N, C-alpha and C positions, 0 to 999 in steps of 0.2 A: 562830337567826333573830331578827332585831331585834324588840324589843317583847314578847317572850314571858316568862312566868314559869313555870318548870318546877315540876311537882309530883312526886309519887311515881311515878306511871305516866307513861311517855314519851308516851302518847297524850292525857293530860289536861293541856292547855295553854291559857293565856289569851293571846290576841292582842288587837291594838287593836280589831278589829271582829268577832271571833268567839271563842267559848270552847268547850271540848270536855270531855266527861266519858264515861268508859267504864263501862257496866253489864254486867259479865261480857263477853260477846262482841258487845254492842251499843254502837256509838259514837254519842253524841249531840253534834251540832254546833249550837250556838245562836248566831245572828247578833245582833250588838249594835245599839245605836242608830246612826243616821246611816249605815246600810249603803249607801244610794244614793250619798252623797258619797264614802264610803270606797272604793267600787268604782271610782272614777275614778283611783285610785292604782295605778300599775304595780307598786309594791312589794307592796301588799296583794293584788293579783291573783296575783302570783307566789307569795306566801306561801300563799294558799289552795290553789292548784293543786298546789304541792309537798306540802302536807300531805295532800291527797286521794290523791296518788300513794303516799305513805308508808302511809296507811291501807289502800289497795288491795293493797299488797304484803304485808300482815300476815295470817298465817293465824289470828291471835288474834281478828280482827274478822270477823264474818259479816254484820252488818247495820249500815247507816249511817242515822241519823236526821238530817234537816235541819229545823231549827226556825227559821222566819222571822217569829216573832211580835214585835210591837213594843209597848212599853208605851204610847206615845202613839198617837193615831189614825193608822192606816196611810194613810188618804186625806190627812190633813193633812201627813204626812211626805212623801208624793209631791208635793203641791203646793209645800211648802217647798223641796224639792229644785229644782224648776224655777224657783222664784223666785230661789234662790241662783245658778242658772246665768244668769239674766238680767243679772246685774251683770258678767259676764265680757265681755271684748272679743273673744272668739272661741268657737267650739264645741269646743275641744280636750277639755274635760272630758266633754262628751257623747260624743265619739268614743271616748274611752278607756273610758267606761262601757259603751257598746254592744258594743264589741269584747271587753271583759272578760266581759260577761255571756254573749256567744255562746260564748266559750271555756269558761266554767263549765258551760253547758248541754251542750256536747259532751263535757266531761269526765264529767259525771254519766252520760251514756248509755253511756260506754265502761268505767265502773267494773265490776270483776268482783265486785261485792257487790250485795245487795238494798238499794236506796235508798228510804227512806220519807220523805215530806214531811209535816210536821205544822204546823198553823196554829191560831191562836185570835185573837180580837179582830178588828181591821180589817185586811183583806188587800188590798194594792194589786196592780195587774195584773202587775208584775214577779214578785211572789211566787206568784201564781196560775200564771203561766207556768213558773216554776221547779218548782212541784209537778207540773205536767203532764209534765215530763221525767223524773220519778221513777217508780219501779215501783209504789208504793202511796201512797195519800193519805188522811190522817186529819185531821179538823177537830174542834175543840171545839164544843159546842153553842151557844156564844156568838159563833161566827165570822160576820163580815159581809164580803161581797165588794162591790167597787165599781169600775166602769170609769172610773177617775180621768182617763184620757187623753182622754175625751170633753169634759172641761172645758177642755183646753188645745189641742185641735185637732190632736194629733199621733197617731202610731201606737203601739200597745203593742209592746215588744220582748221577746225571750226565747222566740220560737217559739210564741206563743199560738195564732195562726191555723193554723199547721202542725199542732199537736197536737190542737186542738179539732176541726178538720175531719175528722181521722182517728178521734177518739174518739166524737164525737156526730153527725158528718155536717156537710156544708157549710151547710145551711139553719139547723140549730140553732146552729151556731157563729156565724153571722152574727147570729142573733137574740140570743144571749147577749152577744156582743161589742158590740152596739149598745144594750144595756139601760141606760137612763139612771138607774135607781134602784138602791138597794142591794138585795142578795139574800142570803138566809140560808144556813146550812149545809144545812138541809133542802132548800132549793131547789137548791143545788149538787148534793146527793145525787140529786135527781130528774133533773137534767140528766145525771148520770153522770160528773161531773168530780171527785168524791171517792168514796172506797170505804168509809169508816166514820166515824161520828160518836161522840164520847165526851164524857162530862160534863166541863165545865170545872173542876169542884170537885176531881177527882182525875185531871187531865189527864195529867201525866207518868207516873204509875204505870200508867194504862190503856194509854198508848202503848207503854211498854216491854213490857207483857204481850203486846200484839199483835206486837211485833217478835220476841219470843222464840218465837212460834209458828212462825216461819220456820226456827228452829233445828232443828226436828224433821224437816225435809226434808233428805236427803243433798245436800251442796254441789254435787256434779256434776249431779244432777238439777235443782236449783234454778237453777244458772247456765245449763244447757242450755235450760230453759224460758224464761229471760230472753232468751237470744239468739234463740230462735224467735219469741217474742212481739214483739220489736222489729225483726224482719226485714221488709222492708229498711229500713235507717236511713241509708244512704249519702247520700241526697238532703237530709238535715237540714242539713249544712254549707252546701250551696249555697243552701238556703232562708234560713238566717240571714244570709248575705252579701247576698242580695237584700232581705231585710227591712231591714237597715241602710241600704241604698241608698235605699229608699222612705222610711225615717224621715228621713234628712237631706234628701231632696228636699222634704219638707214643712217641715222646720226652716228651709230657706233660701227658702221661698216667701213672698211678700208676705202671702198669706192667713193663714199661721200667725202671722206677726208681729202682725197685727191681732188674732188670736184671743187672744193673751196680753198685749197692750198694747205697741204699737210704741215707746212712749216710754222703755221700760226694758229691752227685749230687743234685743241687738245680735248679729248673726251675721256671718260672713265673706261 
């Protein structure tokens, strides 16, 4: 695959927008900077999906950890992405990103592994929604969540409304998704959208210890439980298609153009 640097273990690879490391039978996937912009690349999408298929086919891997932490402010990264999209003469980049993200969410749900999402620092809606597609969610005690899309007048993509309405109920989902202030890991725990909080000081080691706890369960039992817990899931694909339709309906509306400054945003 283009752009990769091979290490000793075939699963430990560095790509342009994510890197991986194996801790016994736990695979850690760490997303790099500029993930939003990188996700609009068809090559990057295909690279990630192919790598996940490879990991899913390996008996040596029992648990996959997805880490979407950013060094810079997650909220600022989100806003910078949409600012960069304003300079485009069409919304092709947005279309590629939304479709790639939908494929990524569906891929996570079908993986025959336990998938854990971990976060720390500032978490943007895309990464929150990614976490909701996973089987287990861990946050560092310094994690801050923010509904950045409320400042741009668009909709969050990645199945957030779908997952939240099923996890915490329609009313609480609406309350959380319209919250205009930042909220902490403790508040997220109270809402029921994360499963465990660990100290930021020893974040990685604590996460790996939690992941290894799943190793004690027979694989057949663990995968059977996963299938039962996420049944039925067939309507997720239809939801993601509808979500993208609603997203671009707002993108192309006059009201959205005014929300983000019509002098610099151009859509088809």
